[in-house]
N, C-alpha and C positions, 0 to 999 in steps of 0.2 A: 794279153789277149784272154778273153773269156774262155773258160773250160769247155763249154759246149761248142763254141766256134773252133777251138783247137782240135777237138775230137773229130769234127767234120772236115776241117782243112787237111788234116793228116790222114783222113780216110780210115780212122780207127772205128768210127761209127758212120754209117752211110748218110744219115740225115741229121740236121741240127735239132729238129724237134724231138727225135728219138734220143739224142744225147741229153737234151734238156730234161726229158721225162725220166731217163736213167739216173740223172743227178738227183732229181726230186725224190725218187724211190730209194735213194741211198745205195745204189749199185756201183757208184764211182767214188773212189777214195783217193786222196792225195796225201802222200807221206803218212799213210796209215790212218787218216781221219776222213770221215765222210765229207764230201765237198759239194757245195752248191754250184749251179751252172754259172753263176757270176764270179766264181773264184778266178783270180788273175794268175794264169799259168806262168811259171818262171823256169829258166834253164836249171836243170838239176832236180826238178820235182820228179817223184816216182808216182805214177798213176796206176791204180788197180781197177780194172774193168771187169765186173762180174755179170756178164751177159752170156746166156747159153750155158753149156755144160762145163766148159773149161775157162777158168779165170785167166785174164791176160794182165801182165805186169810190164810196164814200159817206163823207161827213164827219158825225160825230155832233154834233147841235145840242142835244139834250136826252136825259136818261136818266130814264125813268119806269117804275115797276113794272107799270103797267097802261096799256093803250091801246085805244081803240075802233077800229073799222075806219076811221073818218073822221080820227082824230088820230094814227094810227100813222105816216103818212108825214110828219108835221110834225117828227118826232124826228131826221130826217136830211135831207141834201141830196146829190143825185148830183153827183159831181165827175168831170170828163173829163180 
């Protein structure tokens, strides 16, 4: 699944266009490297999201095309 779509489906970023723009601006990195919106997210990837004042680091546990509000947060775990 594309990175921008994964960020939207998991509700880490509210809209896909904002996720796409964040990737283009270099604010999203995967495994320590800046990633494009078209990056193919895989289980085990570590995503760093630098939006706002506090950066967020999450590890991908599951990749699913669809998620409800209740299941969206089960697809990743926050890493410190």
